[in-house]
N, C-alpha and C positions, 0 to 999 in steps of 0.2 A: 504493500500500500504506500501511496505517496501522500505525505502530509502537506497540504497546501492551504494557506491562510488568506482570507480576504481581509484587507486592512481598510477600514473606513477612515479616511484622512481628514475629516472635519469634525469639530466639536461644537460648532456654532449652534445657538438656539434656533430652532426651526429649520435646521439644516436640510438641504435637498439630498445630500449624498446617501442617506440611508435607503432611499428608493432604489437607485442602481446597485447599491452594495448588497441589499437583500436579494435582488433579482440575480445578480451574477453569482452570489453564494449558492442560491438554489440551482442555477445552471451547473455550477461546478459539482454540486452534490449528486448530480445525475450520472456523473462519470464513475463507473464501478471500480476503477483503480485508484480513486482518490478518497482520502479522509479529509473533509473540509472543516475548517474552523473559522469563526468570525471574530476578528479582533477590532474592537471599538476603542479609539484613542480616548474616549471619555472615561474608560475604565483604567487608563494609565496616565494620570495627571502628573507628568514629569516636569520638573523645573527646566527652565532653559539651560542648555549646556553651558557650564561655567567652570569646568575642571581644568587644572593646570596640565594634565596629561591626556593625550588623545586616547580614545578607546582602542585604537590599533596597537597601543604599547602597554596595555595592562593585561594581566593574566587572570584576574578575577573580576566579576562585575563590580561596578561602583557600589558604595555602601547604601545609597538611597534605596529604600525598600521597593518603590515603584519601578525604578530603573532596573533593579535586579530581577524583578518579576517580569518586566518587559524583555530583558535580555534572555532570560530562560525560555520565554515563550517563542522568541525568534529562533533560538537555537533548536527548538523542537520541530521546526518546519523544514520542509524540503523545497518549497517554492511559495510564491506570493502573487496575489493580485492586489494592486493598490487602486482604490477608488479615489481619484485625485481631483479636487476642486481647483479651479484657477482663480487666484486673487491677484489683481494688479499685474497681470501678464506673467505670473509665475506660480510656483507651488505655495500652498499655505504654510505659515510659519510653524504651526504645531506638528504638521506632518514632516516637514524638514527636520525639526528638532528630534522627532522620534527616530529618524534615521541616523542623526548625528551621535546619539548616545551609544550606538552599537557599531561594531566593526567586524570582528572575526566571525560572528554568528550569521552575518549576511552573506559572507563570501562563498563563491562557487555555487550559488543557487539561482534558479530562474525566477524571473519576475515579469508580470504582465500588468497592463493598466486599463482602467476605465476612466475617461476624462469627461468633465462637464464644466460649463461656463462659457466664456467668450471663445469663439471658434472651436467649440466642442472640447474645451480644456486642452487644446493641442500644445500650448506653450507650457502649461504646467507639466504635462506628460513629458515633453522634451527635456525640461529641466530635471525632472525626476530620473529620466534615462541617464543623464550625465552623472547624477549623484550615484545611481546604481552601478554604473561602470567604474567609478572611483572606488566603490566598495567591493569590487571584484565580482559583481553579480552578472548574470546573463539576461539582459532585457530581450524579450521576443519582439519580432518585427511588427506584428499586427497589434493594434490597440483599438479599444472601443471609444469613439468620440460621439457623444450624444448631440445630434443636431438641435438647433434652437427650437424647432417646432415640437420635437419630442420632449425637450426640456420643459417648454411652456405648457404642454398638454397635461403634465402631472404636477405642476408647480404647487397647486393648492391641495393636492391629495395627500392623505396620510399614508405612511409606509406600513406594511408592504402594499404595492399597487398591483393592478392587473398586469401580469407578465406580457399580455398581448400588446401593451403600450410600447414594448421594446422591440416589436417586430421589425422596424426599419433597420435595426442594428443586430438582429439575431444572427445573420450569416457571418458578420464580422466577429461577433462574440464566439461563435462556434470555431472559427479559424484561430482566433487568439487562444482559446482553450486547448485546441489540438496542439498548437505550437508549444504552449506552456507545459502541457503534460509530457510531451516528447522530451523537451529540454530538461524538465525537472527529473524525469527518469534517467536520462543520460548523465546528468551532472551528479545525481545521487550515486549511480553506479561508479562513476569516476572517483568520487570522494571515498567510496568504500574501498576501491582498489588502492588508492593512495594511503589510506589508513592501514591496510594490510601490509603494504610495502614498508611503511615506517615502523611497524611493529616487528617486522622480520629481522 
């Protein structure tokens, strides 16, 4: 089984992101080779990163209880889908902060994206791709970008919403999930071989 988490990257009151996050989580859960988990940043109220040493240079999680819990949760996953809002032409600060607190536990794992906001959240997703690459992750080519008409059609609805509302992006989502699962499996196998080699 592949452990893949959907990360909801917004904590705002009345946030839109829970709608696509719950939808893509359900789509992911339909894949028989996947054990899906939903990670809501509201459940991990981390302080803004303020440490003198980068997480790439520490051997144990930071002492903050929430950060340690978040690090452990990331370590348990094989891959990720990030539901990424776009704020001011970039990624949201709390989502970026959640990535900044962790390093080794992200590495050599696949990641896909669902974007929303201006131009379908494209600029947020592109910035998150660069962050993922710096963290030695493998971003898949396809991402889901919600068109403005799809976004507006469910703006005032409560989550979860009718999955039929996501029909315009269903094919893209299926492609993204196919790619994510393939790369998640390939990278998990490679990490396993590397661990065996190191232990030999």
